[in-house]
C-alpha positions in Angstrom: 0.0 0.0 0.0 1.0 3.6 -0.6 2.1 5.4 2.6 0.7 8.8 3.6 4.3 10.0 3.4 4.4 12.9 1.0 6.5 12.1 -2.1 9.5 14.5 -2.6 9.3 17.1 -5.3 11.4 15.9 -8.2 11.8 16.7 -11.9 10.8 13.4 -13.3 12.1 14.0 -16.8 15.6 15.1 -15.5 15.7 12.1 -13.2 15.0 9.7 -16.0 17.3 11.3 -18.5 20.6 9.8 -17.2 18.9 6.4 -16.6 17.6 6.2 -20.1 20.5 7.9 -21.9 20.1 8.2 -25.6 16.3 8.1 -25.5 14.6 10.5 -27.9 13.3 13.7 -26.3 9.6 13.0 -27.2 9.9 9.5 -25.8 11.4 10.8 -22.6 8.5 13.3 -22.4 6.0 10.5 -22.8 7.5 8.4 -20.0 7.8 11.4 -17.7 4.1 12.3 -18.2 3.1 8.7 -17.6 5.2 8.4 -14.4 3.5 8.5 -11.0 5.6 9.3 -7.9 4.9 7.0 -5.0 6.4 6.7 -1.6 6.4 3.5 0.6 7.3 2.9 4.3 9.5 0.1 5.5 7.8 -3.3 5.2 5.5 -2.5 2.3 5.4 -4.9 -0.7 5.6 -3.1 -4.0 5.6 -6.3 -6.2 4.3 -9.7 -5.1 5.7 -12.9 -6.6 3.1 -14.7 -8.7 0.9 -11.7 -9.3 0.5 -10.0 -12.8 3.0 -7.3 -13.6 1.5 -4.0 -14.9 4.2 -1.4 -14.2 7.9 -0.7 -14.1 9.5 1.1 -11.1 12.5 3.4 -11.0 13.9 4.0 -7.5 14.3 7.7 -6.6 15.5 7.3 -3.1 15.5 4.6 -0.4 16.2 0.9 -0.8 14.2 -2.3 -1.5 14.9 -6.0 -1.1 14.2 -8.6 -3.7 13.0 -11.9 -2.3 12.3 -15.3 -3.9 9.9 -17.9 -2.4 11.5 -21.3 -1.9 9.1 -23.7 -0.3 6.2 -23.4 2.1 6.5 -20.1 3.9 10.3 -19.7 3.5 11.9 -17.2 1.1 15.4 -16.3 0.1 16.7 -12.7 0.1 18.4 -12.3 -3.4 19.7 -8.7 -3.2 18.9 -5.1 -2.6 18.2 -2.3 -5.1 18.9 1.4 -4.5 18.5 4.8 -6.1 18.7 4.8 -9.9 17.9 1.1 -10.3 14.7 -0.3 -11.7 12.6 -3.4 -11.3 9.4 -4.9 -12.6 10.3 -4.9 -16.3 10.7 -8.7 -16.6 7.1 -9.5 -16.0 6.0 -6.9 -18.6 8.5 -8.0 -21.2 7.5 -11.7 -20.7 3.8 -10.8 -20.4 3.7 -13.0 -17.3 3.6 -12.8 -13.5 6.1 -11.4 -11.1 9.1 -13.7 -10.6 10.1 -12.3 -7.2 8.7 -10.1 -4.4 10.0 -6.6 -3.9 9.7 -5.3 -0.3 10.8 -1.9 1.1 13.7 -2.1 3.5 14.2 1.7 3.8 11.6 4.4 3.3 11.5 4.5 -0.5 10.2 6.7 -3.3 9.7 5.3 -6.8 8.5 6.4 -10.2 5.8 4.0 -11.4 5.3 3.8 -15.2 2.4 1.7 -16.5 2.8 -1.2 -18.9 1.2 0.5 -21.9 3.3 3.7 -22.2 6.4 1.8 -21.3 5.9 -0.8 -24.1 4.9 1.9 -26.5 8.2 3.8 -26.0 10.1 0.5 -26.0 8.7 -0.4 -29.4 10.0 2.9 -30.9 13.4 2.9 -29.1 15.7 -0.1 -29.6 18.3 1.6 -27.4 16.0 1.5 -24.4 15.6 -2.2 -24.9 19.3 -2.7 -25.1 19.9 -0.6 -22.0 17.3 -2.6 -20.0 18.8 -5.9 -21.3 22.3 -4.9 -20.3 21.1 -4.0 -16.8 19.1 -7.2 -16.4 22.1 -9.2 -17.6 24.4 -7.5 -15.1 21.8 -8.0 -12.3 21.6 -11.7 -13.1 25.4 -12.0 -13.3 25.7 -10.4 -9.9 23.0 -12.7 -8.5 24.8 -15.8 -9.9 28.1 -14.7 -8.4 26.5 -14.2 -5.0 24.7 -17.5 -5.3 28.0 -19.3 -6.2 29.9 -17.7 -3.4 27.1 -18.6 -0.9 27.0 -22.2 -2.3 30.8 -22.4 -2.0 30.7 -21.3 1.6 27.9 -23.6 2.4 29.8 -26.5 0.8 32.9 -25.7 2.9 30.8 -25.6 6.1 29.2 -28.9 5.2 32.5 -30.5 4.5 33.9 -29.3 7.8 30.8 -30.6 9.6 31.0 -33.9 7.7 34.6 -34.4 8.7 33.8 -33.6 12.3 30.9 -36.0 12.3 33.1 -38.7 10.8 35.7 -38.2 13.5 33.0 -38.4 16.2 31.5 -41.5 14.6 34.9 -43.2 14.5 35.5 -42.2 18.1 32.0 -43.5 19.1 32.6 -46.8 17.2 35.9 -47.3 18.8 34.5 -46.7 22.3 31.6 -49.1 21.7 33.9 -51.7 20.3 36.4 -51.5 23.2 33.5 -51.4 25.7 31.8 -54.4 24.2 35.1 -56.3 24.0 35.9 -55.5 27.7 32.4 -56.5 28.9 32.1 -59.6 26.8 34.9 -61.4 28.6 33.4 -61.3 32.1 30.0 -62.0 30.7 31.3 -65.1 29.0 32.8 -66.2 32.3 29.5 -65.5 34.1 27.6 -67.5 31.4 30.0 -70.4 31.9 29.4 -70.5 35.6 25.7 -70.1 35.2 25.6 -73.0 32.8 27.6 -75.1 35.2 25.1 -74.3 37.9 22.3 -75.1 35.6 23.7 -78.6 35.0 24.3 -79.3 38.7 22.0 -82.1 39.9 21.3 -80.3 43.2 20.0 -77.2 41.3 17.9 -79.4 39.1 16.2 -81.0 42.1 15.0 -77.6 43.4 12.4 -76.0 41.1 12.9 -72.5 42.5 16.7 -72.6 42.2 16.4 -74.1 38.7 14.1 -71.2 37.6 16.5 -68.7 39.0 19.5 -70.2 37.3 17.6 -70.6 34.0 16.9 -66.8 34.2 20.6 -66.1 34.8 21.6 -68.2 31.8 19.0 -66.6 29.5 20.0 -63.1 30.6 23.7 -63.6 30.2 23.2 -65.2 26.8 21.3 -62.2 25.7 24.1 -59.9 27.0 26.7 -62.0 25.3 24.7 -61.9 22.0 24.4 -58.1 22.2 28.2 -57.7 22.7 28.9 -60.1 19.9 26.6 -58.1 17.6 28.3 -54.9 18.5 31.7 -56.4 17.8 30.5 -57.8 14.5 29.2 -54.4 13.4 32.3 -52.6 14.4 34.4 -55.1 12.4 32.1 -54.5 9.4 32.4 -50.7 9.7 36.2 -50.8 10.0 36.8 -53.5 7.4 38.1 -55.9 10.0 35.7 -58.7 9.4 37.5 -61.8 8.1 35.4 -63.9 5.6 36.2 -67.6 5.5 35.6 -69.6 2.4 34.4 -73.1 3.2 31.6 -75.4 1.8 28.3 -74.3 3.4 24.9 -76.0 3.2 22.3 -73.2 3.3 19.6 -75.7 4.1 21.5 -77.1 7.1 22.0 -73.5 8.4 18.3 -72.7 8.2 17.3 -76.0 9.7 19.6 -75.2 12.7 17.9 -71.8 13.0 14.5 -73.4 12.9 15.5 -75.6 15.9 17.0 -72.5 17.6 13.7 -70.7 17.5 11.5 -73.8 18.1 10.5 -72.8 21.6 9.8 -69.2 20.7 7.7 -70.3 17.7 5.7 -72.5 19.9 5.1 -69.8 22.6 4.0 -67.3 19.9 2.0 -69.9 18.0 4.0 -69.1 14.8 4.6 -71.4 11.9 8.1 -71.4 10.3 8.2 -73.3 7.0 11.3 -74.1 4.9 10.7 -74.5 1.2 13.0 -75.5 -1.6 16.2 -75.5 0.4 17.4 -79.1 -0.1 17.9 -78.5 -3.8 20.3 -75.7 -3.3 23.9 -76.2 -4.3 26.7 -76.1 -1.7 27.9 -72.5 -1.2 31.5 -71.3 -0.6 31.3 -68.9 2.3 31.7 -68.2 6.0 29.2 -70.6 7.7 29.3 -68.7 11.1 28.6 -65.3 9.5 25.9 -66.6 7.1 24.2 -68.3 10.1 24.0 -64.8 11.7 22.5 -63.4 8.5 19.6 -65.8 8.4 19.3 -65.8 12.2 18.7 -62.0 12.2 16.3 -62.2 9.3 14.2 -65.0 11.0 14.4 -63.2 14.3 13.2 -60.0 12.7 10.3 -61.8 11.1 9.3 -63.4 14.4 9.5 -60.0 16.1 7.2 -58.2 13.7 4.6 -61.0 13.1 1.6 -61.2 15.4 0.9 -64.4 17.3 -0.6 -67.1 15.0 1.2 -65.8 11.9 3.3 -67.6 9.4 7.0 -67.2 8.3 8.1 -68.9 5.1 11.8 -69.3 4.1 12.2 -70.1 0.4 15.4 -71.1 -1.4 16.1 -71.3 -5.1 18.9 -70.6 -7.7 18.5 -67.6 -10.0 20.4 -65.7 -12.7 20.9 -62.2 -11.4 21.9 -59.5 -14.0 24.9 -58.2 -12.0 25.8 -61.2 -9.9 25.4 -64.2 -12.3 24.3 -67.5 -10.9 23.1 -67.0 -7.3 21.5 -68.7 -4.4 18.4 -66.7 -3.5 16.8 -67.0 0.0 13.7 -65.1 0.8 12.3 -64.7 4.3 8.6 -63.8 4.1 6.2 -63.2 6.9 2.6 -62.3 7.6 3.5 -59.5 9.9 2.7 -55.8 10.3 4.9 -54.8 7.3 7.2 -51.9 6.6 6.3 -48.3 5.8 7.6 -47.1 2.4 9.8 -44.5 4.0 11.5 -47.1 6.2 12.5 -49.5 3.4 15.7 -47.7 2.6 16.6 -47.1 6.2 16.0 -50.4 8.0 19.5 -51.7 7.2 21.1 -48.7 8.9 22.7 -49.4 12.2 20.6 -48.6 15.3 17.5 -47.9 13.1 14.2 -49.3 14.3 11.1 -49.1 12.1 7.5 -48.7 13.4 6.5 -48.2 17.0 8.7 -50.7 18.9 9.9 -50.6 22.5 13.1 -48.7 23.0 14.7 -51.3 25.2 15.0 -55.0 24.5 12.1 -57.1 25.8 13.4 -60.3 24.1 14.5 -61.1 20.6 11.2 -62.9 19.8 8.7 -60.7 21.7 6.2 -59.1 19.4 7.5 -55.6 18.5 10.1 -56.1 21.2 12.9 -53.5 21.2 16.5 -53.9 20.7 19.7 -52.0 19.6 18.8 -52.2 15.9 21.9 -54.0 14.8 20.7 -57.3 13.3 19.7 -56.1 9.8 22.8 -53.9 9.6 25.0 -56.9 10.4 23.0 -59.1 7.9 23.6 -56.5 5.2 27.3 -56.2 5.9 27.9 -59.9 5.8 25.9 -60.3 2.6 27.9 -57.5 0.9 31.2 -59.0 2.2 30.2 -62.2 0.3 29.6 -60.2 -2.9 25.9 -60.5 -2.6 23.0 -58.2 -2.0 20.0 -58.0 0.3 16.8 -55.9 0.1 13.4 -55.7 1.7 9.9 -55.6 0.1 6.6 -54.7 1.7 3.2 -53.2 0.6 3.3 -51.0 3.6 2.8 -50.9 7.4 -0.5 -51.8 9.0 -1.1 -53.5 12.3 -4.7 -54.3 11.4 -4.4 -55.9 8.0 -0.8 -57.2 8.4 0.4 -56.9 4.8 3.7 -58.6 5.7 7.2 -58.2 4.4 9.9 -60.1 2.6 13.6 -60.0 2.9 15.6 -61.3 -0.1 19.3 -62.4 0.0 21.2 -63.2 -3.2 24.6 -64.9 -2.8 26.7 -65.3 -6.0 28.0 -68.9 -6.6 31.1 -67.7 -8.5 32.1 -64.6 -6.5 35.8 -63.7 -6.6 36.8 -61.5 -3.7 38.8 -58.4 -4.7 
């Protein structure tokens, strides 16, 4: 809006003359007669991005800022314009809408020239068009240089921040690895003593003592498993994981895992079916690490499948475009599924999808929490064998339970680098 501030007394024609140098006298007269002097206070918007343009403005005094809308409510300050500069011509020349917002940053007086007289004079005076084009080009060049400088500075700041985060991440990883290693040893000793007590006939004869010792064994086993997972992950992250190459029967591995989870499956009333595994060829890999891959995948399926559900592990050989002849194992469940935004994140260390408990409540408890390491370890081991792993799911829904599927492909003829 116009301000009640009284516009200064100026000779419009003489003000425009140096700005439009070379313009014929009659054309200068026509523009001066069409010009309207307007004054605006700080904060007023003279041009609004997206609105039709119907005038050109020449700044007599004051200063305005040019702003570009980015996304939502945010906007970027491009630059300021001062006395002798003009704006608004682009929308008129393109017969379109304003490409930016012009807002007053200091009390400002402008000459406003309507679209019709401006275009009429422009049509008779090529020199005016050239002058405007030169100024627009210079303005765009300056804007580009500022944007490049800002981008360069932002990149430098991001690089410094990234390096700092990488150092912190290495420090954190080293601390976790050392802590896990130091804690695993006494826990292993504790587990050994607890298992000795569990096998003691005197303990077995007393139900209360037997229950207490069984709880000790289960708890120390879980601690030991967590520490082993942390150490496995730290080795994967630092490239210290040694991959053995020995004949491995994938079917035997998965049958062992089925036995491992037999009690949990019975308690949760879950069915675990193995399909097509006996026809798989012998694979050359690290049996211990591959066991962990499928252990974590089956454990994950149990955790996110409601009681009474079904888990199916299917094996086959396939020709993969990038890997050649592969053993493919798919672990599919009738669980709550995975949200689309989580599919690319679930293999990140410490990431947990859906609404799960923060702390571990058991590796087979429905939606039980945990450190979020299993899938990261599985991915690292598969990649170390030259294979690939991915997840598929129609979505996340605890009512309809669309389920999810994890697929592992292990190349039969992989040559380590």
